[in-house]
C-alpha positions as CSV (number, residue, x, y, z in Angstrom):
1,X,-19.6,-4.2,1.1
2,X,-20.1,-4.3,-2.5
3,X,-17.3,-3.1,-4.7
4,X,-18.0,-1.1,-8.2
5,X,-15.7,-1.4,-11.4
6,X,-15.6,1.7,-14.0
7,X,-16.9,0.5,-17.4
8,X,-14.4,2.8,-19.4
9,X,-11.2,3.2,-17.4
10,X,-11.7,-0.2,-15.2
11,X,-11.1,1.7,-11.8
12,X,-12.6,-0.4,-8.5
13,X,-14.3,1.5,-5.6
14,X,-13.4,-0.6,-2.6
15,X,-15.9,0.9,0.0
16,X,-13.4,-0.9,2.6
17,X,-10.5,1.3,1.3
18,X,-12.7,4.7,0.5
19,X,-10.8,6.8,-2.5
20,X,-7.5,8.6,-2.1
21,X,-7.2,10.5,-4.8
22,X,-9.6,12.6,-6.5
23,X,-10.4,13.2,-10.0
24,X,-8.8,16.8,-11.7
25,X,-9.6,19.2,-14.2
26,X,-9.1,22.4,-15.9
27,X,-12.4,23.8,-16.8
28,X,-11.1,26.1,-19.3
29,X,-12.3,27.5,-22.7
30,X,-9.9,29.0,-24.6
31,X,-11.7,30.6,-27.4
32,X,-13.7,32.9,-25.0
33,X,-10.5,33.2,-22.6
34,X,-12.1,36.6,-21.6
35,X,-15.8,34.8,-20.6
36,X,-14.8,31.8,-18.5
37,X,-12.3,31.6,-16.0
38,X,-9.9,29.1,-16.0
39,X,-9.9,26.9,-12.7
40,X,-9.0,23.4,-10.9
41,X,-12.0,21.6,-10.0
42,X,-11.4,18.6,-8.0
43,X,-13.7,16.3,-5.3
44,X,-12.9,15.7,-2.0
45,X,-11.7,12.2,-0.8
46,X,-13.9,9.3,-0.1
47,X,-13.2,8.4,3.7
48,X,-13.0,4.7,4.3
49,X,-16.1,2.7,5.3
50,X,-18.6,4.9,2.3
51,X,-20.8,2.6,0.5
52,X,-21.0,3.6,-2.9
53,X,-24.7,4.7,-2.9
54,X,-23.2,7.0,-0.7
55,X,-21.3,9.0,-2.9
56,X,-22.5,12.3,-4.2
57,X,-24.4,12.0,-7.2
58,X,-21.4,13.9,-9.1
59,X,-19.0,12.0,-7.8
60,X,-16.8,11.2,-10.6
61,X,-14.3,8.2,-11.4
62,X,-10.6,9.5,-9.8
63,X,-8.8,7.8,-12.7
64,X,-11.0,8.6,-16.0
65,X,-13.7,11.2,-14.8
66,X,-16.7,9.5,-16.2
67,X,-20.0,10.1,-13.6
68,X,-21.1,7.5,-11.0
69,X,-23.6,6.2,-13.8
70,X,-20.7,4.5,-15.8
71,X,-19.3,2.0,-12.1
72,X,-20.7,-1.7,-12.1
73,X,-21.4,-3.8,-8.7
74,X,-18.8,-6.3,-9.0
75,X,-19.7,-9.9,-9.3
76,X,-17.4,-13.0,-8.0
77,X,-16.5,-14.9,-11.0
78,X,-17.3,-18.7,-9.6
79,X,-17.1,-20.3,-13.4
80,X,-13.6,-19.4,-13.2
81,X,-13.0,-20.5,-9.6
82,X,-14.3,-23.5,-10.0
83,X,-12.5,-24.3,-13.5
84,X,-9.6,-23.6,-11.9
85,X,-7.0,-26.7,-10.9
86,X,-4.7,-26.8,-8.5
87,X,-2.1,-29.6,-8.8
């Protein structure tokens, strides 16, 4: 399975590991406290073996909170590997 990296913060989603942490945010509008309820919103952890395409559409990066659309598939850097000289 392919790994995916967040283009905003660099967090890597590895399907073999899953995701044990979830992005937490507090939704609260201080200007209109009487109209809004402050509550903690958190996604559920993702079990190992879950492919990136199987993540919910509203899944967010656990590090920065950006949406799933900000993730890109990691491509192996073969050019750097070819330039590495071992003595």
